[in-house]
KEMI-951388 format. One record per residue: chain; residue number from 1; residue in three letters; x, y, z of N, C-alpha, C, O in turn. Coordinates in steps of 0.1 Angstrom, whole numbers. Layout:
N
> unit pos code n.u n.v n.w ca.u ca.v ca.w c.u c.v c.w o.u o.v o.w
> A NUM ALA X Y Z X Y Z X Y Z X Y Z;
...
This chain:
240
> unit pos code n.u n.v n.w ca.u ca.v ca.w c.u c.v c.w o.u o.v o.w
> A 1 MET 897 667 865 886 659 858 874 660 867 874 658 879;
> A 2 HIS 862 662 860 850 663 867 845 650 873 845 639 866;
> A 3 LYS 841 649 885 836 637 892 821 638 892 815 648 896;
> A 4 GLN 815 627 888 801 626 889 797 624 903 804 618 911;
> A 5 ARG 785 630 907 781 629 921 773 616 923 766 611 915;
> A 6 VAL 776 611 935 768 599 940 763 603 954 771 606 963;
> A 7 VAL 750 601 956 744 605 969 739 592 975 732 584 969;
> A 8 PHE 743 590 988 739 578 995 728 581 1005 730 591 1013;
> A 9 VAL 717 574 1005 706 576 1014 704 564 1023 701 553 1018;
> A 10 HIS 706 566 1036 706 555 1046 691 550 1049 682 556 1045;
> A 11 GLY 691 539 1056 678 533 1061 675 537 1075 676 549 1079;
> A 12 LEU 670 527 1083 666 530 1096 677 530 1107 675 537 1117;
> A 13 GLY 688 523 1104 698 521 1115 708 533 1114 705 544 1117;
> A 14 SER 721 529 1112 731 539 1111 729 548 1100 721 545 1090;
> A 15 PHE 735 560 1100 732 571 1090 745 578 1087 755 576 1093;
> A 16 GLY 744 586 1077 756 593 1072 766 583 1066 762 572 1061;
> A 17 ALA 779 586 1067 789 577 1062 789 564 1069 793 553 1063;
> A 18 ALA 785 563 1082 785 551 1089 776 540 1083 778 528 1086;
> A 19 ALA 766 544 1076 757 535 1070 763 528 1057 757 519 1052;
> A 20 TRP 774 533 1052 780 528 1040 795 525 1041 802 530 1033;
> A 21 PRO 799 516 1050 813 514 1052 821 509 1040 832 512 1038;
> A 22 LYS 814 500 1032 821 495 1021 822 504 1009 830 502 999;
> A 23 GLN 814 515 1009 813 524 998 821 537 1000 822 546 992;
> A 24 HIS 828 538 1012 836 550 1014 846 553 1003 848 564 999;
> A 25 GLY 852 542 998 862 544 987 857 549 974 865 553 966;
> A 26 MET 844 549 972 839 555 960 841 570 959 841 576 949;
> A 27 ALA 844 576 971 848 590 971 861 594 963 863 605 960;
> A 28 LEU 869 583 961 881 586 953 877 588 938 884 596 931;
> A 29 ALA 867 582 933 863 583 919 851 592 917 849 597 905;
> A 30 TYR 843 595 927 831 602 926 830 613 936 838 613 946;
> A 31 ASP 822 623 933 818 633 943 807 627 952 796 629 949;
> A 32 ALA 812 620 963 802 612 971 797 620 983 805 626 990;
> A 33 LEU 784 620 985 778 626 996 770 616 1004 761 609 998;
> A 34 PHE 773 614 1017 766 605 1025 756 613 1034 760 619 1044;
> A 35 LEU 743 612 1030 733 621 1036 729 616 1050 731 604 1054;
> A 36 ARG 722 625 1057 715 622 1069 700 626 1067 697 638 1063;
> A 37 ARG 691 616 1068 677 619 1066 672 628 1077 678 629 1088;
> A 38 HIS 660 633 1075 653 642 1085 652 635 1099 647 623 1099;
> A 39 GLY 657 641 1109 655 636 1123 666 627 1127 666 621 1138;
> A 40 PHE 676 624 1119 688 616 1122 700 625 1126 705 632 1118;
> A 41 SER 703 624 1139 714 632 1144 721 625 1155 715 617 1162;
> A 42 THR 734 628 1157 741 622 1168 739 629 1181 743 624 1192;
> A 43 VAL 733 641 1181 731 649 1193 717 654 1195 713 654 1207;
> A 44 ASP 710 657 1185 696 662 1186 686 651 1189 688 640 1185;
> A 45 GLU 676 655 1196 665 645 1199 658 641 1186 655 650 1178;
> A 46 PRO 654 629 1184 647 625 1172 633 632 1171 627 636 1181;
> A 47 VAL 629 634 1159 616 640 1156 608 631 1147 614 621 1141;
> A 48 GLN 595 634 1145 587 626 1136 592 625 1122 597 636 1117;
> A 49 SER 592 614 1116 597 613 1103 589 621 1093 577 624 1095;
> A 50 ASN 596 626 1082 589 634 1072 595 631 1059 606 636 1055;
> A 51 VAL 588 623 1051 594 618 1039 596 629 1029 606 628 1021;
> A 52 TRP 588 640 1029 590 650 1020 602 659 1024 609 665 1015;
> A 53 ALA 605 660 1036 618 666 1041 630 658 1036 640 663 1032;
> A 54 ASP 628 644 1036 639 636 1031 641 638 1016 652 638 1011;
> A 55 VAL 630 639 1009 630 641 994 638 654 991 646 654 982;
> A 56 ALA 635 664 999 641 677 997 656 676 1000 664 682 992;
> A 57 ILE 660 668 1010 674 666 1013 681 660 1001 692 664 997;
> A 58 VAL 675 649 995 681 643 983 682 652 971 692 653 965;
> A 59 ILE 671 659 968 671 668 957 682 679 959 689 682 949;
> A 60 ASN 682 685 971 692 695 973 706 691 972 715 698 968;
> A 61 ALA 709 678 974 722 672 973 726 670 958 737 668 955;
> A 62 LEU 716 671 949 718 668 935 719 681 927 725 682 916;
> A 63 VAL 712 691 932 709 703 923 722 710 919 724 713 907;
> A 64 ASP 732 712 928 743 721 925 753 714 916 762 720 910;
> A 65 SER 752 700 915 761 693 906 754 690 892 760 684 883;
> A 66 GLY 741 694 891 734 691 878 729 677 878 725 672 867;
> A 67 GLY 728 671 890 723 657 890 734 647 895 746 651 896;
> A 68 GLY 730 635 896 739 625 900 732 611 902 720 610 900;
> A 69 HIS 740 602 907 735 588 910 730 588 924 736 594 933;
> A 70 VAL 719 580 927 714 579 940 715 564 944 709 556 937;
> A 71 VAL 721 562 956 722 548 961 714 548 975 718 557 983;
> A 72 ALA 705 540 977 696 541 988 693 527 994 692 517 987;
> A 73 HIS 692 527 1007 689 514 1015 676 515 1022 673 525 1028;
> A 74 GLU 668 504 1022 657 502 1031 647 514 1029 643 517 1018;
> A 75 GLN 643 521 1040 634 532 1040 640 543 1031 632 552 1026;
> A 76 GLY 653 545 1031 659 555 1023 655 554 1008 655 564 1001;
> A 77 ALA 652 542 1003 648 540 989 634 547 986 632 551 975;
> A 78 ILE 626 549 996 614 556 994 616 571 990 611 575 980;
> A 79 SER 624 578 998 627 592 994 636 593 981 634 602 974;
> A 80 ALA 644 583 979 652 582 966 642 581 954 644 588 944;
> A 81 MET 632 572 955 623 571 944 614 583 942 612 587 931;
> A 82 LEU 610 589 953 602 601 953 610 613 947 604 621 939;
> A 83 ALA 623 613 950 631 624 944 632 622 929 632 632 921;
> A 84 ALA 633 609 924 633 607 910 620 610 903 620 614 892;
> A 85 ILE 609 608 911 596 612 905 594 627 904 589 632 894;
> A 86 GLU 599 634 914 598 649 915 608 655 905 604 665 898;
> A 87 ARG 620 650 904 631 656 896 638 645 888 650 643 891;
> A 88 PRO 632 639 878 639 628 870 651 634 863 660 626 859;
> A 89 ASP 651 647 860 662 653 853 675 653 862 686 653 856;
> A 90 LEU 673 651 875 685 652 884 690 638 888 702 637 892;
> A 91 VAL 682 628 886 685 614 891 690 606 879 682 602 871;
> A 92 HIS 704 605 878 710 598 867 708 583 868 707 576 858;
> A 93 SER 707 578 880 705 563 882 700 561 896 703 570 905;
> A 94 LEU 693 550 898 689 546 912 694 532 915 693 523 907;
> A 95 SER 701 531 926 705 518 931 698 516 944 701 523 954;
> A 96 LEU 688 507 945 680 505 956 683 492 963 682 481 957;
> A 97 VAL 688 493 975 693 481 983 682 477 993 679 485 1002;
> A 98 GLU 677 465 992 666 460 1001 656 471 1002 653 475 1014;
> A 99 PRO 650 476 992 641 488 992 628 485 1000 621 475 996;
> A 100 ALA 624 493 1009 612 492 1016 600 499 1009 593 507 1015;
> A 101 CYS 599 496 996 589 503 987 576 495 987 572 491 976;
> A 102 LEU 570 493 998 559 484 1000 546 489 992 538 481 989;
> A 103 SER 545 502 990 533 507 983 533 503 968 522 502 962;
> A 104 LEU 545 499 963 545 494 949 539 480 948 533 477 938;
> A 105 THR 540 472 959 536 458 958 525 455 968 523 444 973;
> A 106 ALA 517 465 971 507 464 982 497 452 980 493 447 990;
> A 107 GLU 494 449 968 485 438 965 491 424 965 484 414 963;
> A 108 LEU 504 423 966 511 411 964 512 404 978 512 410 988;
> A 109 PRO 513 390 978 511 383 991 522 386 1002 518 387 1013;
> A 110 ALA 535 386 999 544 388 1009 543 402 1015 544 404 1027;
> A 111 THR 540 412 1007 538 426 1012 525 427 1020 526 433 1031;
> A 112 ALA 515 421 1016 502 421 1023 504 414 1037 499 418 1047;
> A 113 SER 511 403 1037 514 396 1049 522 404 1059 520 404 1071;
> A 114 HIS 532 411 1054 541 419 1062 533 431 1068 534 434 1080;
> A 115 ARG 525 437 1060 516 448 1065 507 443 1076 505 450 1086;
> A 116 ALA 501 431 1074 492 426 1084 499 423 1097 493 424 1107;
> A 117 LEU 511 419 1096 519 417 1108 523 430 1115 523 431 1127;
> A 118 MET 527 440 1107 533 452 1113 523 463 1116 525 471 1125;
> A 119 GLU 512 464 1108 503 475 1110 497 476 1124 496 487 1129;
> A 120 PRO 493 465 1131 488 466 1144 499 472 1154 495 479 1163;
> A 121 LEU 511 470 1151 522 476 1160 523 491 1157 524 499 1167;
> A 122 PHE 522 495 1145 523 509 1141 511 516 1148 512 528 1152;
> A 123 ASP 499 509 1148 487 516 1153 488 519 1168 481 528 1172;
> A 124 VAL 496 512 1175 496 514 1190 510 520 1194 513 520 1206;
> A 125 ARG 518 524 1185 531 529 1189 531 541 1198 540 542 1206;
> A 126 ALA 521 549 1198 520 560 1207 517 556 1221 520 563 1231;
> A 127 GLN 513 544 1223 509 538 1236 521 530 1242 520 526 1254;
> A 128 LEU 532 528 1234 543 520 1239 555 529 1242 556 540 1236;
> A 129 ASN 564 525 1251 576 532 1253 586 527 1242 584 518 1235;
> A 130 ASP 597 535 1241 607 532 1230 612 518 1231 614 511 1220;
> A 131 ALA 616 513 1242 622 500 1244 613 489 1240 616 480 1233;
> A 132 ASP 600 490 1244 590 480 1241 587 480 1226 586 469 1220;
> A 133 TYR 586 491 1220 583 492 1206 595 486 1198 592 478 1189;
> A 134 GLN 607 490 1201 618 485 1194 619 470 1195 622 463 1185;
> A 135 ARG 617 465 1207 618 450 1209 608 443 1200 611 433 1194;
> A 136 GLU 595 448 1200 585 441 1192 587 443 1177 584 434 1169;
> A 137 TYR 592 455 1173 594 457 1159 605 447 1154 602 442 1143;
> A 138 PHE 615 446 1161 626 436 1156 621 422 1156 625 414 1147;
> A 139 ARG 613 418 1166 608 405 1166 599 402 1154 600 392 1148;
> A 140 ARG 590 412 1151 581 410 1139 588 412 1126 586 404 1117;
> A 141 ALA 597 422 1124 603 425 1111 614 415 1108 616 412 1096;
> A 142 PHE 622 412 1118 634 404 1115 636 391 1123 646 384 1122;
> A 143 SER 626 388 1131 626 376 1140 639 376 1148 646 366 1150;
> A 144 ALA 642 388 1153 655 391 1161 652 398 1174 642 405 1176;
> A 145 GLU 662 396 1183 661 403 1196 670 415 1195 680 415 1187;
> A 146 THR 667 425 1203 675 437 1204 683 438 1217 679 432 1227;
> A 147 GLY 693 446 1217 701 448 1229 694 459 1238 684 464 1234;
> A 148 GLY 700 462 1249 694 472 1258 697 486 1254 706 488 1245;
> A 149 LEU 690 495 1260 692 509 1256 702 515 1267 698 524 1275;
> A 150 ASP 714 511 1266 724 515 1276 732 528 1273 739 533 1282;
> A 151 THR 731 533 1262 738 545 1258 728 555 1253 717 552 1248;
> A 152 PRO 732 568 1253 723 578 1247 720 576 1232 709 578 1228;
> A 153 GLU 730 571 1225 727 568 1210 717 557 1209 709 558 1200;
> A 154 ALA 718 546 1217 709 535 1216 695 540 1220 685 536 1214;
> A 155 GLN 694 549 1229 681 555 1233 675 563 1222 663 563 1219;
> A 156 ARG 684 572 1215 679 580 1204 675 571 1193 665 574 1186;
> A 157 SER 682 560 1190 679 551 1179 665 545 1181 657 544 1172;
> A 158 ALA 662 540 1193 649 534 1196 638 545 1195 627 541 1190;
> A 159 ARG 640 557 1200 630 567 1199 628 570 1184 616 572 1180;
> A 160 ARG 638 571 1176 637 574 1162 629 564 1155 621 567 1146;
> A 161 LEU 632 551 1158 625 540 1152 610 541 1154 602 539 1145;
> A 162 ARG 606 545 1166 591 546 1169 585 558 1162 573 558 1161;
> A 163 LEU 593 567 1158 587 579 1151 587 578 1136 583 588 1129;
> A 164 GLN 590 566 1131 590 565 1116 576 561 1111 569 553 1117;
> A 165 ALA 573 567 1100 560 564 1094 560 551 1087 570 546 1083;
> A 166 PRO 548 544 1086 547 531 1079 552 533 1065 547 542 1058;
> A 167 PRO 560 524 1060 565 525 1046 555 523 1035 557 527 1024;
> A 168 TRP 544 517 1038 534 514 1028 525 526 1025 517 526 1016;
> A 169 GLU 527 537 1032 520 550 1029 525 558 1018 518 567 1013;
> A 170 ALA 537 556 1014 544 565 1004 537 564 990 535 553 985;
> A 171 PRO 535 575 984 529 575 970 539 572 959 543 582 952;
> A 172 LEU 543 560 958 554 557 949 548 552 935 537 546 935;
> A 173 HIS 555 554 925 553 547 912 566 547 904 576 554 908;
> A 174 ILE 567 539 894 579 537 887 583 549 879 574 557 874;
> A 175 VAL 596 552 878 600 564 870 606 559 857 618 554 857;
> A 176 PRO 599 560 846 604 555 833 617 563 829 618 575 831;
> A 177 GLY 626 556 824 638 562 818 650 564 828 660 568 824;
> A 178 VAL 647 561 841 658 563 851 664 549 853 658 540 858;
> A 179 PRO 677 546 848 683 533 850 683 529 865 687 537 874;
> A 180 THR 678 517 868 676 513 882 681 499 884 679 490 877;
> A 181 LEU 689 498 895 694 486 901 686 483 913 684 492 922;
> A 182 VAL 682 470 915 677 466 928 685 454 933 687 444 927;
> A 183 LEU 691 456 945 700 446 951 694 441 964 690 449 973;
> A 184 THR 693 428 965 687 422 978 696 412 983 706 407 976;
> A 185 GLY 694 407 995 702 397 1002 697 383 1000 704 374 1005;
> A 186 GLY 685 381 994 680 368 991 675 360 1004 674 348 1003;
> A 187 TRP 672 368 1014 669 361 1027 654 363 1031 649 355 1039;
> A 188 GLU 647 373 1025 634 377 1030 624 378 1018 626 386 1009;
> A 189 PRO 613 370 1018 604 371 1006 598 385 1004 596 388 992;
> A 190 LEU 597 393 1014 592 407 1012 600 415 1002 595 420 992;
> A 191 TYR 613 415 1004 622 423 996 624 416 982 626 423 972;
> A 192 GLU 624 403 982 624 396 969 612 399 960 613 400 948;
> A 193 GLU 601 400 967 588 404 960 589 418 954 586 420 942;
> A 194 ILE 594 427 962 596 441 957 606 441 946 604 448 936;
> A 195 ALA 617 434 947 627 433 937 622 428 924 625 432 913;
> A 196 GLY 613 417 925 607 411 914 598 421 906 598 421 894;
> A 197 TYR 591 429 914 582 439 908 591 449 900 587 453 889;
> A 198 LEU 601 454 907 610 464 900 616 458 888 618 465 878;
> A 199 GLN 620 445 888 626 439 877 617 438 865 620 440 854;
> A 200 GLU 604 435 868 594 434 858 591 448 851 586 448 840;
> A 201 THR 594 458 858 592 472 853 605 478 847 605 490 845;
> A 202 GLY 615 470 846 627 474 839 640 475 847 651 478 841;
> A 203 ALA 640 472 860 652 474 868 661 462 866 657 451 863;
> A 204 LEU 674 464 868 684 453 868 683 447 882 685 454 892;
> A 205 ARG 681 434 883 680 428 896 692 419 899 697 411 891;
> A 206 ARG 698 421 911 709 413 916 707 409 930 701 416 938;
> A 207 VAL 713 398 934 713 392 948 727 390 952 735 385 945;
> A 208 ALA 730 394 965 743 392 971 741 388 985 731 392 992;
> A 209 ALA 751 381 991 750 377 1005 751 389 1014 755 400 1010;
> A 210 GLY 746 387 1026 747 398 1035 734 401 1042 733 411 1050;
> A 211 GLY 723 393 1041 711 395 1047 705 409 1043 704 412 1031;
> A 212 HIS 701 417 1053 694 429 1051 704 440 1046 700 451 1043;
> A 213 ARG 717 437 1047 727 447 1043 737 441 1032 748 440 1035;
> A 214 PRO 732 437 1021 740 431 1011 751 441 1006 761 437 1000;
> A 215 GLN 749 454 1008 759 464 1004 772 462 1012 783 467 1008;
> A 216 ASP 772 455 1023 784 453 1031 792 442 1027 803 440 1031;
> A 217 SER 787 433 1018 794 422 1013 803 426 1001 801 436 994;
> A 218 VAL 813 418 998 822 421 987 814 421 974 816 430 965;
> A 219 ASP 806 411 972 798 410 960 788 422 958 786 427 948;
> A 220 GLY 781 425 970 771 436 969 778 449 966 773 457 958;
> A 221 ASP 789 452 972 796 464 969 800 465 954 799 475 948;
> A 222 HIS 805 453 949 809 453 935 797 455 926 799 462 916;
> A 223 VAL 786 450 929 774 452 921 770 467 920 768 472 909;
> A 224 ILE 770 474 932 767 488 932 777 496 924 774 504 916;
> A 225 ARG 790 494 927 801 501 920 800 499 904 801 509 897;
> A 226 SER 798 487 900 797 483 886 786 490 879 787 495 868;
> A 227 PHE 774 490 886 762 496 880 764 511 878 761 516 867;
> A 228 VAL 768 518 889 771 532 888 781 536 877 779 545 869;
> A 229 ALA 792 528 876 802 530 866 797 528 852 800 536 843;
> A 230 ASP 789 518 850 783 515 837 774 526 832 775 530 821;
> A 231 VAL 765 531 841 756 542 838 764 555 835 761 562 826;
> A 232 GLY 774 557 843 783 569 841 790 569 828 791 579 822;
> A 233 ARG 795 557 824 802 556 811 792 558 800 795 565 790;
> A 234 ALA 780 553 801 770 555 790 767 569 789 765 574 778;
> A 235 MET 766 576 800 762 591 800 774 598 793 771 608 785;
> A 236 SER 786 595 796 798 602 790 798 600 775 801 609 768;
> A 237 VAL 795 587 771 795 585 756 784 593 749 786 599 739;
> A 238 GLN 772 594 755 761 601 750 764 616 749 760 623 740;
> A 239 ALA 772 621 759 775 635 759 786 639 749 788 651 746;
> A 240 SER 794 629 745 806 632 737 802 633 722 810 635 713;
């Protein structure tokens, strides 16, 4: 039996399959690919982020199967949406989890407030070391403290964070006709504002517990699986 492809695009933290622990089991029913975005590696030194390289990674993961479903978290939602803009024929559905799609809501209050808070930090990131930047980033973005950089992976993660481009720079717009789910944790006005905008433009909006990672909760995982399954069934009916 042919399995539909599902491509998972991670955010800023963990990457590859490690970013989607609750969704590993979807590989039983789908041809699941857990991607690594540009510059994310367990051994290589981090490099400057490149959203168009990320878009190419997403599109290349869909081409040989004739398309598939895309599930993306945080900054990964930017490249997922851009892939749908570039190749809507390949993106059967979008599931966007806490999407950092700030350019869609640039004029709205929570997004404008977040940018006003974060942009001064982005502007001086070349003048800061990795540890100081990470510490200040987490304080501003999540009101949280970070641990020390005691391991090579922690050091690479901090360096990688400092090399990420501001999320409000991406040239995003809505992709008509692509079934879209937006899932948030209900904890942060910024992501609820983005979700509300996407809902107004046709997306299915759901909230599940789990803070910035609602996909790790039982309810969040169920929402993602149900949406992908529903779109997949509808496609099968149309094809028959």
